[in-house]
N, CA, C and O of each residue as an XYZ file, in Angstrom:
452
protein
N      83.878     67.146    101.186
C      84.367     67.920    100.050
C      84.595     69.365    100.467
O      83.773     69.965    101.160
N      85.714     69.905    100.035
C      86.038     71.303    100.268
C      86.026     71.996     98.920
O      86.588     71.493     97.948
N      85.387     73.144     98.865
C      85.316     73.895     97.626
C      86.142     75.165     97.770
O      85.971     75.930     98.720
N      87.036     75.375     96.820
C      87.894     76.549     96.860
C      88.126     77.012     95.432
O      88.385     76.193     94.550
N      88.036     78.318     95.193
C      88.290     78.851     93.864
C      89.798     78.984     93.642
O      90.516     79.536     94.476
N      90.253     78.475     92.517
C      91.661     78.539     92.150
C      91.804     79.389     90.900
O      90.967     79.324     90.000
N      92.875     80.196     90.841
C      93.111     81.053     89.680
C      94.292     80.533     88.881
O      95.318     80.164     89.452
N      94.152     80.500     87.553
C      95.215     80.095     86.649
C      95.416     81.183     85.613
O      94.533     82.013     85.399
N      96.551     81.183     84.983
C      96.892     82.145     83.930
C      96.730     83.582     84.403
O      96.084     84.395     83.741
N      97.317     83.889     85.548
C      97.257     85.252     86.067
C      98.254     86.170     85.368
O      98.100     87.391     85.403
N      99.282     85.590     84.731
C     100.322     86.378     84.072
C     100.433     85.973     82.614
O     100.332     84.794     82.276
N     100.640     86.950     81.762
C     100.859     86.710     80.344
C     102.343     86.841     80.038
O     103.036     87.647     80.658
N     102.833     86.058     79.092
C     104.231     86.126     78.660
C     105.183     86.097     79.852
O     106.044     86.966     79.994
N     105.021     85.112     80.687
C     105.808     85.022     81.929
C     107.309     85.010     81.643
O     108.071     85.656     82.362
N     107.736     84.311     80.639
C     109.167     84.189     80.381
C     109.797     85.505     79.915
O     110.997     85.706     80.103
N     109.015     86.400     79.314
C     109.558     87.683     78.866
C     109.306     88.813     79.864
O     110.202     89.614     80.128
N     108.105     88.883     80.417
C     107.720     90.034     81.232
C     107.728     89.769     82.737
O     107.553     90.696     83.527
N     107.927     88.531     83.134
C     107.861     88.137     84.544
C     106.525     88.574     85.128
O     105.484     88.218     84.576
N     106.514     89.312     86.191
C     105.250     89.645     86.859
C     104.571     90.888     86.271
O     103.500     91.277     86.737
N     105.160     91.499     85.284
C     104.580     92.723     84.730
C     103.426     92.450     83.769
O     102.569     93.313     83.583
N     103.389     91.286     83.166
C     102.360     90.979     82.179
C     101.115     90.392     82.820
O     100.882     89.188     82.721
N     100.313     91.219     83.476
C      99.104     90.749     84.155
C      98.011     90.416     83.148
O      97.843     91.108     82.144
N      97.273     89.348     83.429
C      96.140     88.946     82.606
C      94.880     89.502     83.264
O      94.633     89.241     84.441
N      94.085     90.261     82.522
C      92.873     90.859     83.089
C      91.762     89.839     83.277
O      90.847     90.068     84.068
N      91.821     88.705     82.559
C      90.795     87.671     82.669
C      91.423     86.318     83.007
O      91.488     85.446     82.141
N      91.889     86.120     84.253
C      92.452     84.811     84.592
C      91.347     83.765     84.687
O      90.179     84.089     84.901
N      91.739     82.508     84.523
C      90.773     81.416     84.639
C      90.513     81.149     86.118
O      91.447     80.961     86.897
N      89.242     81.133     86.496
C      88.849     80.826     87.871
C      88.083     79.508     87.848
O      87.045     79.380     87.199
N      88.626     78.529     88.576
C      88.063     77.185     88.555
C      87.685     76.785     89.971
O      88.430     77.041     90.917
N      86.531     76.159     90.114
C      86.111     75.659     91.412
C      86.872     74.369     91.695
O      86.658     73.352     91.034
N      87.761     74.421     92.682
C      88.600     73.271     93.003
C      87.996     72.442     94.113
O      88.495     72.463     95.238
N      86.933     71.712     93.823
C      86.299     70.855     94.826
C      87.133     69.595     94.996
O      87.408     68.891     94.024
N      87.536     69.311     96.230
C      88.354     68.129     96.484
C      88.135     67.628     97.913
O      87.627     68.343     98.777
N      88.527     66.410     98.122
C      88.459     65.815     99.457
C      89.756     66.190    100.178
O      90.837     65.889     99.672
N      89.680     66.830    101.334
C      90.901     67.248    102.025
C      91.686     66.045    102.549
O      91.109     65.034    102.949
N      93.011     66.177    102.538
C      93.880     65.120    103.041
C      93.861     65.113    104.561
O      93.867     64.052    105.186
N      93.837     66.309    105.157
C      93.769     66.424    106.625
C      92.518     67.195    107.002
O      91.943     67.906    106.179
N      92.108     67.052    108.229
C      90.878     67.735    108.669
C      91.126     69.231    108.821
O      92.259     69.664    109.032
N      90.069     70.005    108.713
C      90.153     71.450    108.874
C      90.622     71.811    110.275
O      91.386     72.761    110.446
N      90.176     71.066    111.277
C      90.589     71.330    112.659
C      92.096     71.153    112.827
O      92.747     71.975    113.472
N      92.657     70.086    112.254
C      94.098     69.848    112.335
C      94.857     70.963    111.634
O      95.883     71.425    112.135
N      94.364     71.400    110.479
C      94.986     72.506    109.740
C      95.045     73.761    110.603
O      96.089     74.404    110.706
N      93.924     74.103    111.220
C      93.872     75.311    112.062
C      94.801     75.189    113.260
O      95.455     76.163    113.632
N      94.870     74.003    113.875
C      95.763     73.801    115.020
C      97.224     74.011    114.626
O      97.982     74.650    115.355
N      97.612     73.476    113.478
C      98.990     73.623    113.013
C      99.299     75.084    112.694
O     100.373     75.578    113.038
N      98.372     75.776    112.045
C      98.598     77.184    111.723
C      98.761     78.009    112.992
O      99.587     78.920    113.037
N      97.983     77.700    114.020
C      98.083     78.419    115.290
C      99.449     78.164    115.934
O     100.062     79.088    116.467
N      99.927     76.919    115.889
C     101.243     76.604    116.448
C     102.351     77.316    115.681
O     103.321     77.783    116.277
N     102.207     77.398    114.360
C     103.207     78.114    113.561
C     103.269     79.583    113.946
O     104.355     80.146    114.076
N     102.108     80.207    114.130
C     102.085     81.615    114.524
C     102.692     81.803    115.905
O     103.366     82.800    116.166
N     102.454     80.850    116.781
C     102.967     80.932    118.143
C     104.492     80.799    118.167
O     105.158     81.460    118.964
N     105.048     79.948    117.299
C     106.486     79.704    117.277
C     107.266     80.811    116.584
O     108.449     81.000    116.865
N     106.627     81.539    115.690
C     107.365     82.585    115.004
C     107.716     83.663    116.015
O     106.927     83.968    116.910
N     108.869     84.221    115.874
C     109.340     85.192    116.843
C     110.032     86.335    116.127
O     110.454     86.207    114.977
N     110.137     87.425    116.807
C     110.860     88.571    116.297
C     112.261     88.507    116.885
O     112.401     88.321    118.094
N     113.290     88.653    116.082
C     114.634     88.580    116.616
C     114.865     89.648    117.685
O     114.345     90.760    117.590
N     115.636     89.300    118.680
C     115.905     90.251    119.752
C     116.752     91.396    119.222
O     117.658     91.193    118.414
N     116.453     92.571    119.674
C     117.205     93.746    119.277
C     118.405     93.888    120.204
O     118.266     93.823    121.425
N     119.558     94.080    119.631
C     120.769     94.202    120.415
C     120.898     95.612    120.961
O     120.573     96.586    120.281
N     121.376     95.714    122.198
C     121.643     97.045    122.743
C     122.946     97.597    122.167
O     123.215     98.794    122.266
N     123.747     96.726    121.567
C     124.961     97.128    120.864
C     124.806     96.713    119.404
O     125.102     95.567    119.065
N     124.357     97.600    118.540
C     124.110     97.205    117.144
C     125.407     96.932    116.389
O     126.467     97.438    116.756
N     125.314     96.134    115.341
C     126.448     95.827    114.472
C     126.452     96.864    113.347
O     125.937     96.610    112.258
N     127.029     98.017    113.614
C     126.943     99.122    112.654
C     127.903     98.968    111.473
O     127.766     99.679    110.477
N     128.861     98.065    111.566
C     129.824     97.903    110.479
C     129.494     96.750    109.537
O     130.296     96.417    108.664
N     128.314     96.133    109.704
C     127.932     95.031    108.821
C     127.941     95.491    107.374
O     127.398     96.544    107.043
N     128.557     94.700    106.525
C     128.685     94.920    105.087
C     129.596     96.086    104.725
O     129.907     96.278    103.549
N     130.036     96.877    105.723
C     131.035     97.900    105.441
C     132.424     97.283    105.515
O     133.300     97.601    104.711
N     132.616     96.394    106.491
C     133.868     95.653    106.581
C     133.894     94.624    105.458
O     132.856     94.056    105.117
N     135.057     94.380    104.883
C     135.193     93.437    103.782
C     136.110     92.289    104.172
O     137.083     92.474    104.902
N     135.789     91.115    103.679
C     136.600     89.929    103.916
C     137.952     90.114    103.226
O     137.994     90.492    102.056
N     139.065     89.852    103.934
C     140.374     90.041    103.308
C     140.677     89.019    102.209
O     141.576     89.250    101.400
N     139.958     87.906    102.158
C     140.233     86.881    101.151
C     139.360     87.061     99.908
O     139.875     87.160     98.794
N     138.016     87.103    100.104
C     137.120     87.131     98.941
C     136.525     88.511     98.658
O     135.963     88.729     97.584
N     136.641     89.443     99.602
C     136.103     90.782     99.387
C     134.611     90.913     99.659
O     134.045     91.990     99.472
N     133.966     89.842    100.095
C     132.545     89.876    100.407
C     132.335     90.639    101.709
O     133.249     90.706    102.532
N     131.153     91.214    101.914
C     130.865     91.960    103.129
C     130.878     91.078    104.370
O     130.453     89.923    104.326
N     131.369     91.627    105.472
C     131.367     90.907    106.744
C     130.008     91.119    107.408
O     129.463     92.223    107.375
N     129.462     90.062    108.009
C     128.157     90.122    108.652
C     128.293     89.761    110.126
O     129.313     89.223    110.556
N     127.258     90.062    110.885
C     127.303     89.881    112.336
C     127.134     88.431    112.737
O     126.572     87.617    112.003
N     127.639     88.132    113.928
C     127.476     86.811    114.500
C     127.595     86.912    116.009
O     128.192     87.857    116.527
N     127.034     85.950    116.714
C     127.120     85.921    118.172
C     127.490     84.519    118.616
O     127.141     83.533    117.968
N     128.196     84.448    119.721
C     128.566     83.170    120.290
C     128.318     83.231    121.789
O     128.742     84.177    122.453
N     127.646     82.247    122.312
C     127.320     82.179    123.741
C     126.551     83.402    124.230
O     126.543     83.695    125.425
N     125.910     84.107    123.320
C     125.050     85.219    123.704
C     125.757     86.512    124.019
O     125.127     87.569    123.968
N     127.056     86.483    124.347
C     127.701     87.739    124.724
C     128.935     88.064    123.883
O     129.367     89.217    123.879
N     129.511     87.113    123.182
C     130.667     87.383    122.326
C     130.158     87.761    120.943
O     129.573     86.937    120.239
N     130.385     89.008    120.560
C     129.918     89.520    119.276
C     131.081     89.597    118.300
O     132.176     90.023    118.666
N     130.847     89.187    117.058
C     131.918     89.219    116.070
C     131.357     89.441    114.680
O     130.158     89.295    114.443
N     132.242     89.794    113.773
C     131.922     89.883    112.354
C     132.611     88.713    111.665
O     133.723     88.335    112.033
N     131.947     88.141    110.663
C     132.550     87.068    109.889
C     132.180     87.250    108.425
O     131.249     87.984    108.094
N     132.908     86.586    107.568
C     132.686     86.693    106.130
C     131.257     86.260    105.790
O     130.827     85.175    106.181
N     130.529     87.101    105.070
C     129.148     86.789    104.688
C     129.064     85.617    103.740
O     128.096     84.857    103.772
N     130.073     85.461    102.891
C     130.112     84.338    101.963
C     130.252     83.026    102.746
O     129.610     82.027    102.423
N     131.089     83.048    103.763
C     131.279     81.864    104.610
C     129.990     81.532    105.358
O     129.601     80.367    105.451
N     129.328     82.564    105.892
C     128.100     82.335    106.653
C     126.995     81.776    105.766
O     126.213     80.934    106.208
N     126.922     82.231    104.524
C     125.859     81.791    103.622
C     126.144     80.432    102.983
O     125.235     79.615    102.834
N     127.410     80.184    102.603
C     127.715     78.998    101.801
C     128.640     78.000    102.471
O     128.807     76.884    101.978
N     129.245     78.385    103.589
C     130.095     77.448    104.304
C     131.548     77.508    103.897
O     131.981     78.420    103.191
N     132.295     76.518    104.357
C     133.749     76.530    104.200
C     134.204     76.300    102.761
O     135.376     76.521    102.455
N     133.327     75.872    101.885
C     133.735     75.704    100.488
C     133.872     77.051     99.781
O     134.585     77.151     98.782
N     133.194     78.094    100.287
C     133.223     79.405     99.652
C     134.362     80.274    100.164
O     135.005     80.969     99.377
N     134.623     80.251    101.462
C     135.634     81.118    102.061
C     135.936     80.628    103.471
O     135.431     79.590    103.898
N     136.758     81.379    104.185
C     137.056     81.094    105.579
C     136.290     82.112    106.433
O     135.902     83.162    105.922
N     136.061     81.821    107.737
C     135.264     82.750    108.532
C     135.906     84.120    108.720
O     135.196     85.126    108.746
N     137.236     84.188    108.851
C     137.938     85.467    109.039
C     137.253     86.339    110.080
O     137.011     87.524    109.846
N     136.941     85.753    111.226
C     136.216     86.459    112.274
C     137.047     87.549    112.920
O     138.265     87.431    113.058
N     136.359     88.618    113.314
C     136.986     89.706    114.049
C     136.009     90.130    115.147
O     134.801     90.202    114.924
N     136.542     90.405    116.319
C     135.721     90.814    117.456
C     135.030     92.131    117.121
O     135.685     93.071    116.669
N     133.744     92.213    117.331
C     132.947     93.395    116.992
C     133.349     94.605    117.836
O     133.350     95.733    117.343
N     133.690     94.374    119.103
C     134.072     95.493    119.973
C     135.436     96.061    119.580
O     135.680     97.259    119.727
N     136.314     95.208    119.087
C     137.626     95.669    118.629
C     137.477     96.433    117.310
O     138.129     97.456    117.102
N     136.629     95.937    116.435
C     136.431     96.594    115.131
C     135.819     97.961    115.327
O     135.573     98.674    114.353
């Protein structure tokens, strides 16, 4: 059995106030339960997750025109992209986020821009 305190009703009037309506007396319940996986397995997975997380590499040539350039079709901001590690370009942010149903890539070479 694992015992863990759980909090409920931390917010009042959630639908009207969102996170602003804090409850000063939330319900605290002892959540005693049988774990589905062992504690050792949990810790091993968490350690692997921390190990795999990475900080994106910083470019020696920054994309200074991101969101300043506009897509000629939809008007959305152009965002950075890389291909094969050395070809830098800007493409429509709407296309990058939602795919070909939203817009076309409208790519432009970053060094030319």
